[in-house]
N, C-alpha and C positions, 0 to 999 in steps of 0.2 A: 809783371809782378810774380813772385814765387809763392807757391802754396805748399802746405805740409800736411801729412797724414795726422789727423787729430789724435790727441793724447789717448782718448778712449776708443779709438778705431784700431782694429787689428786685421791684417790680411791673413786669410786662411785658404790654403790650397787643398780644397776638398774635392769631391767628384767633379764639381764645377768650381773654378776660381771664384773667390768670394771675399767680401770685407765684412767684418762683424763689429757692430757697435756694442761694446761691452755693457755700458750703462743702460742704453735703451733696449738691449736684448733683441737687436734686429740683425738679421743676416741678409746681405745684398749679394745676389749672384752677378758675376761680371763676365764680359767677353774677354778674350785674350788681350786685346788692345788696351782695354780699360785696366786690366790687371797689371800689365807691364807699366802703364803710366803711373798707377798708384804705388808701384814698387819704388819708382823714382821719388815720389812724394814722401815716402817713408825714410828717405835718406836725409842726412844732415843738410845737404844743399837744397832739398826741396825740388819742386817741379814747376813748369809753366806750360801753357798751351793757349791757343787761340779759340779753342772750343768752349766758349763762354756758357753754353747751355749745360754741358756736363759739369763744369766748375760750379755754376750756380746751384745745380741740383745737389752736388756733394757738400757745398757750404750750408745749404738749407737742412740737409740731413745730418749735419755736424760730423761728416766724415773727413772733411778738409778744414784747415784753418789758415789764416794769413800770418799767424804768429809762429815763429820757429819753434820746433819741438825737438828737444834733445833727450833721447832716452834709448836704451838698448832694447831692441825688439827681438822677439823669438825668431829662430831661423825658419825660412820657408821651405819645407820639405813636403813633397807630395804625400797626402794621407793614404792610409790603407783603404781598400774598397771592400765592404762598406766602411765609411769613415766612423771613427769613434768620436762622437761629438759630446756625449754626456757621460759623466763618471760619478757614480755613487761612491763616495769615499767615507767608509765607516771608520772614523778615527778611534772610536772606543765603543765597547759594549756596555760600559758602566752607565748607570742612570740613577737619578735621585727620585724617580717615580717607580711604581709597581702597577702599571696599567693592566687592566683585566683582559685586554685584547692584543697585547704586545706579541708579535710573531717571533720575537727573539726568545721568549720564555723567561723564566726567572734567572737572574744572574746576580752574583754578589755585588753590592754597591761599591765595596772597597776590597778588591782581591788582595791576598797576602803579598807582601813584598819579597818573600822568600819562598822556596819550594819549587819543585819542578813539575811541569806538565808534559804533554806528549812531545817526543823528540828533543827532550832536554831543555825546552823553553820554560821560563818562569811563568807562573800564573799571571803576573803583571803583563808580560809581553803578549800573552794570549788575549788579554782584555783590551789592549789598545796599541795603535801603531806609534812607533817612535817619531820624534820630530824629524830626524834625518830621513826616515823612510817616507814620511808624508812629503817632504821636500823633493825627494827623488821621484816619487810618483807624479807630483804636479809638474815637474820639469819634463818628464817623458810625455805626459799627457799633452802638455803645451807643444812639444816638438812634433807630435803626430797630429797636430792641428785641432786639438780639442777646443770646445766652445765653453762648456759650463760644467763646473764641479759642484756636486751636491754634498755638502759636508754634514754627515749624519752620525748617529750613534745607535743605541743608547742615547744619551744626552751629550752632545759634543762639548758643551761648556764644562763638563766635569772631568774632561781629559786632564791628567795631572800637569801637562805642560801646554795647555791650550794657548796661553799667552805667547809662548815662543812660536807656536804654529801661526798664530794670528799676525805676529810681527813679520813673517815671511810671505804672507799672502800677496802683498802689493808687488812682489817681484814677478808675478805671472800674469800674462796677457790673456786671461780667461775670466769669465763671469763666475763669481763665488756666491753660492747660495747656502746659507746656514739653516739647517732643519733643527728646530728646538721646541721644547714644551713651553718655553717662555718664562719659566719660574726664576731663572738666573739672569734675566736681561735687565740688570740694574742700569741706572744712568751712567755709572762709572764704566761698566762693560760696554755699553753702546758708544760711549765717547771714544773708546779705543778700537772698536771693532772694524776690521778691514774686509768687509764683505759688501756685495752689491745688493743683496736681497736676503730677507729673513722670512722663512716659512714657519708659521706657528700652528700647532695642532689645536683645533677647537672642535670638539666632538658633540656639539649640541649646545643648548642653552644651559644655564647654571646647574640645574638638577641632573640633567642627562650627562653632561660633561663630568661633573664631580662623581657621579655613580661609576663611571668608567675609570677615572684617573685619580680620584681621591678628593676629599673635602677641601674646599678652598682653592682648588686648582683652576677653576674657571675664571675667578676674579684675577688670579695671577696672570693668566693668559691674555685676558682682555686688557689689563693694565699694560702688559708688555707690548701688545699691538699698538696702543696709543703712544707709548713712549718711543717706540721704534719709528713710527710715522713722524712724530715731532722731531726726531733726530735726522729725518730726511731719507731714511731707508725705504726701498721698495718692499712692501710687506704683502705676502700671500698667506692664505690659510688652507689647511688640509683638514677635511672632515671625513670621518668614517661613519657609515650608516650602521646603526645598531638598533636593537629592539626598544631602547629607551629614548631615542631622539626623533622618532618618526613624525612627531607633531611639531618639530622645531624648525623645519627647513624654510618655510616662508618667512618666518621672523629672522632667521639667520641671514637669508638673502638680503633683507632690508637693512639689517644691522651692518653687514660687511660692506655694502655699497655706501652706507652713511659714513662709515669709518674711513673709507678710501682704500679698501683692500684691492690690490691690482689683479690678483688671480685667486679664484676659489676652486680648489680641486675636491671633488666628491668621489669616494670610492667605498668599496665594501670589503671589510677585512677577511682574509682567508682564515679558515678554521684550522689554525695551527698555533703553536706556542701556548701562551696563557689562555687564549680563547677556547681551547679544547676543554678547559676546566671551568669555564664560565658560560654554560649553555643558556643562561637567561638572556644573554646578549646576542645569541645567534639569530639570524634572519633568513627566511627562505628566499629562493630566487624569485618566486612569484610576487613577493612583497618588495624585496630589496631592489630589484631591477628598475622599478619605477623611479627610484631616486637619482638615477644617472641624469635625469633631466635638469637637475640642479647643478650649480657651479657655473663659472664663466672664466674667460681669459684663455691664454694659449697653452697653459699647462707647463710642466717641467721638462718634458721631452716629447719628441715626435717621431714618426716613422715615415715610410715612403710607400707610394702605391705599389701594391703587389706583395707587401711584406707585413708580418704581424708586429705587434707591439715590441719595442726595444731593439729595432734594427741598428740604432746608433748608440746603444747604451751598454755599459758594463759596470760591474761593482767590485770594489776591493773591500774585503772584510777586515775587521780589527786583528784577526789572527793571520792575515796575509793571504788568505784564499781569494781567488778571483773567480767570479761567476757572471752569468748574463744579467742577473739582478740579485739584490740581497735575499729575495725569497729562495733563490737557488743556492744558498750558502752551503748546503749539504751535498750539492752536486757541482763542485768546483771544476774548472777547466785547468787549473794550475795554481801556482803560488807566485806572488808578486816578485819574489826574488829572481824568478826566471825572466822578468821584464814584462812590462805592460803590453807592448806590441806582440810579444810571443804568445801571451795568454789570449789577447784579443783575436789573433788569427785562428784560434781553436774554437771560438764561439760560432756556431752555425746559425745563420739567420733563419727565421721561421717564414717560409713561403706560404702565402695564402692558398696556392694551388695544391699544396700538400695536405691541407686540412680537409676533413670530411664535411665541413660547413658548405652549404650550397644555396643559402638564401640570397636575396638581392641586396642585403645590407652589408655584405662581407667587407667591402672596401671602407665603409664607415666604421664598422665594428672592429675590423682587423683581427677577428678571432677572439677578441676580449683578452682577458688575462690568462696566459697559458698555464701559469702555475695553479690558478684557481680551477681551470678546466681539468688539469691532471689530478688535483685533489679529489674532485668529484667523479673521477673515473673516465675522463674524456681527453686522453693525451693528444689525439689528433682531431678532436671534434669541438664540441660546443662549451663555451663558458655560459652556463645556463642563466646567470644573472644578466649578462648582456643580451641573451636571447629574449628574456622577459622584457627588457627595456624596449627592444625593437618589435615586441608583440609576436615573436616567432614561437 
């Protein structure tokens, strides 16, 4: 009997040969023999073997199927080291909200269609990536063995040509995660949406969330969560700790589990952008750090032993700048016109041995958020919020 690589399984030639299940968001490391065998399974002819144990395991994990699969797969090219696995793709800076903690700061909701910005670019081109540029980025990301693209903004759904971008997403063998405030996730949008996961921002219960994001926004977000789950999407939630939601976390934990949220990420906003002018929402490390005990799931991206946060992460901004994450937009390593691989090669990994942190929690903490540490004057040292969490 012949077997075929499943529709939602994609071979990835990372530091270790692997196969990635896009829907389940699971990465399986392979030895060379298994990798070569699955290459044959990815062909039109499929594969066969007498190793029933391996076949049974792959069938159980939905990596193989008995039904022929006919589709054009991405080329298998050895990834750079470290591999670029997660890409923050900020398709637009435009947003329909004016959140008081937004690190992007104030930005016009509808930039002029005419007029020139820096370097002869129109204000429109500075506010969002073109459809052709997004397509080219995703193609190169896939070619260098990327796993997961995080489609961000602003609010991605206000991109002037989001429908065109959405139509092209199925062409790429990567997991697509949409980051949204939820306000525009109507049934019609969800019906056509070509992503695997939707992450919705919920920053407290109703009073606390609305205080940060605007009256009525909590109800919009909760309704969006319920609709997205009803449509079969994996739904995750991101929560920022602020002075107004400190009493809400136990109830949020119960609520999100009851709703069926797959991942709950809890973080503390950096005092930058709009938060610099909204001091009522600031929170000290001594208080804020305790809230890292909340949240569950695998999170959006991971690192590797010996390295700080973001070892496998890069970000492309709406103006074309490339940086190690969106917080570092003002410290880019290049422009996407040079190529994603070219820019990625310039990002220097953060080695834990280079930090002045010396506590026993360093491998768990990974130095915390390096941008937050730099903001509070510790470029090589401590993220005091994470120190507070670990009792240091």
